[in-house]
N, C-alpha and C positions, 0 to 999 in steps of 0.2 A: 933151314931149307929156301933156298933163293926159288923166286916166283920167276917162273919162264912160261914163254908162250910159242907155240909153233904154228906158223901162218902158212895158207897156200895159194897161190894164184892158177888159175885155169887159163889156158889159150887153146880154142881149136874155134872151127868152122861151124856154120850154122844154116840151115835151109827154111823152108816154108811149113814144113811139117811140125808143129807146136810139141805135139807129143813125142815124136822122134829127137826133138832139141832138149827137152826135159830128160828124156830117157839116157841122151849122151852126156848131158851134165852130170846125172845121178853115176853114172860111170867113172867119170872122173872126179866125183868127189869119194867115191869109195876107193879110187887107186891114191889120192892125196891122202883118206884117214889110215889105209894101210902104212903109208910111209911117214904117220904119226902126226898129221897135221889136227890141228883143233879147231882153227878158222880156216874156212875153204870160201876163198872166191873166185864167181864167175864173173863173165864179162856182161856188160850193159846189155839189158833187153835179149839176155840167150834163147828167149822163148821162140824167137822166130829171126828172120833178116831183118835187118836195121833198115826201117822203113822209111825214115825221114829225108832220104835222098829226094822224094818229090811230096808233092802234096794231093793225096788221093783218100776221099772219104771213108773208102773200103776199109782203111786199118783203123778207125774207131772202133769196128766191131772185135779188134781184139784185145781190149780194155776190160777189166775186170774190177770190183772192188776189192782191196787189198786181201782181205781176208779169205776171198773165196776165189783167187787168181788159182788156176792150174798147178803153176809153178809152185805156189806155198801150200797149197792142200798136199802136193806129192812130196816135196822136200821136207815138209814138218817132220813126217814119220823117220824119214832117213837121218833127221838131225837127232831125233831122240834115239833112233837105232846105233847110229855110231857114236854117240856123244860127241857132238862136234856141232860148232855156230857157223850158221849159214847166212850171210847178207844176200838177200835175192833182190834182184833188180826185175822191175815191172812196168806194164804200160798199165796205171790206175784208173779208174772212173770213180768218182765219188758224186752220185746224182748227175748233174748235167756238166760238171769241171772233170777234165782229163790231167794226169801228172806223169811225169817219168819220175818213178818212186822205188824207194828200197825197203824192203820190209826185214828186219832182222829177226832170226829165227835161234832163241839160245839152243844148248845141247840137251837140253832137257826137251826140246819139241815147243817152248813155250814162244807164242808171237810176241814180241817187246814190244812193237809199233812198228811205225811208217817215218821214214824221213822221205820228202817230196824236193825233187832236185830246184836247188836256187837260181842258177844261172842257164838260161835256156839260149842255145844258140840260134843263128838264122842265117844262112849264107848256103852258096851253092854245095851241093850233096848233104846240107846238115840244117833242112829246114824245120826245125823242132818246136818254132813258135804257132805254126799251123795246128800242131797236135798238144801241146803241152803249156798250161798254165805256169806261171812262176810258183814255186813251192812257198807254203803256207804255214809249215811247219818250223821255222828256223833250224839251225845246223843241229846235228844229233849225235849224242854220245851214247853207248849202250855199254851198262855194266853186265857184261855177259860172264858166263862161268870161268872163262879164263885170262878176263882182263876188259879194262876200258877202251873200246873200239869207237874210232870215228870214221864215218864212210861220207866221201863225197861222190857225186856222179858224175864223171866226165867232164863236162864243160867248166864244171866247179873247180876242176883241178887246177885252172889256168889263175885263179885266184888266190893270193896268198893269205887274205885276209879269211877264207874258208878253212884253210888248214889251221892258222892261228886260233880261231874261235873254237874248233872242236877241242886245241889243247887247253886253252881256258877252261874249257869244261871237264878238263882231266883226261882226256885221251890219252892212252899208251902206245897205240897203233894207228894209222892212219891208212884208210884203204880206198882206192878208187876205180871201180867198175866202168870199163870204156868200151866205145865203139869208135875208131877213129883210121883212117885210111887215106885213099887217095883223094886230091882236091881237083872234082871237074872242070873247074875254070882253068887251070894251069897243070898239065901232063908232068912237068920239070919239079913241080913242089913236093918236097918227101919231109914230112913234119916229124918222123918218128924220134930224130935225135932231141929236137927241143921239147917234143911231148916229154920223154924222160928227165930232160934236165930240169924242166919246171917242177916236177914232183920230188927231184933229188935234191932240190932248193929248198922244199918244203921239208924235208929231212934235215938236212944241215940246220936251219935256222929256227927247228922247233927240236933239236935234239931226239929224233921219235923215227922210227923205222916206217919205211912207206911201201905199200902194195899196190901195184897197177895190173890189172887184166885187161886184155883187148882180146879180141875176136881176130881171125885170120879168113882168107879166102876171098875169091870174087863172087859176088851177088848180084844177081840180074833181075835187081828189082826195076831198075831203069832200062830203056835201051841201051843207053851206054854203059850202064853197070857200075859197080864200084868195088875195090879191092881194097881189103884191110890188112895193115901189116904188121900186126902184131906187137912184138918187141915187148912182151910183158915180164915184169921184174919184181924184184924184191930188193929194195935198198936200206942201208942199215942208216944209224944215227948220224953217221958223215956224210950220207950221200953216196958211199961207194955201194955198187952192184953187187950183192953177194949174191943173188940168184938172177939169171934172164934166158931168155930165149930169145930168138929171132924171127922167122916167119912158119915154124913147125909147129905142130901141135904138141901139147904136152902138159906135166902139171910141176911147178917150182913149189919147194918147200924149204923152210929154214926156221930155226929156233933162235930166239931171243932170249935174253936174261933181264926181265923186267926190274929188279931190284938194281942194278947196275946202270941203267939207263935212267932211271928216277934219279940218283945220286949223281950221273954224270951231266944230266940236265940242270939239276941245282947248280953245280959247279960252274956252269958257264953263266948263269947270272941273267939269261933272257928274260925271265920272268920276274925276276928281282929286279931290273932296272926297266922295265916297260913302263910308258909314260901313259900312266891311268887315266891323266886328265884328258888326252887326246883320244885313245883308244878304249876307254873303258866299257864303251857299249856292246864292244866284240865279246864281251864276257857273258852277254845274254845269248848269244848263239843266234842272234835274229838277224838276216840279212838286211842289208841297205835297200 
């Protein structure tokens, strides 16, 4: 029997009510599971609006220790009930330190650990360095019930070394929860296409499926507000979009043959011919 994995991406809008956002996400998780999904990805920081558009100290109150975050404690029994793997993006507090993090929940409800975002942006509309320290976990790959899952968080997706580091640890699928949309300093700049292309490139050069989950809708966190463009997708090992959304709510679901992908990846020789003398440090999964 071939090994298969069915992945899903959720695309929706979020408001300021954390409980309403968690409940909405659980509804989409149930929908994806009913369609056969085994690994279900929600967007980055889905518990609230993307608050990093500005620097306001009140948002530090939305951070929790990762094991105690309301999204984690409420999605853990959902994962167990449905038998699905849930990567959960959260605002994490550890003592005096704050991180943009992801908790991996396995299909039996086990909390497998935490990944802390390695690359932290700082620019108009995306002022994350005010809130988050650079991650200290290194890149992570999770040996879940359904396959080995690598997860980067939003800004990580622009760095090919993130994808390659996860592949060197044996990842079979790469996931990227994201919050990205308009650029406040330039109303004419639409990055939806290059956002997709960057991750499609990771799929091609690593012969691996890639899943990107983004939010949609206008959020009035600041006076000007910010609009998120969606364009969530699932790409196959060639970088072709096998499932995609535009700017509407929805769930994407797709199944991949992991045995085929393993053989096909070996045949391409990208990892056979890799210059370990130049890039061997990536195998540790530790960011520079």
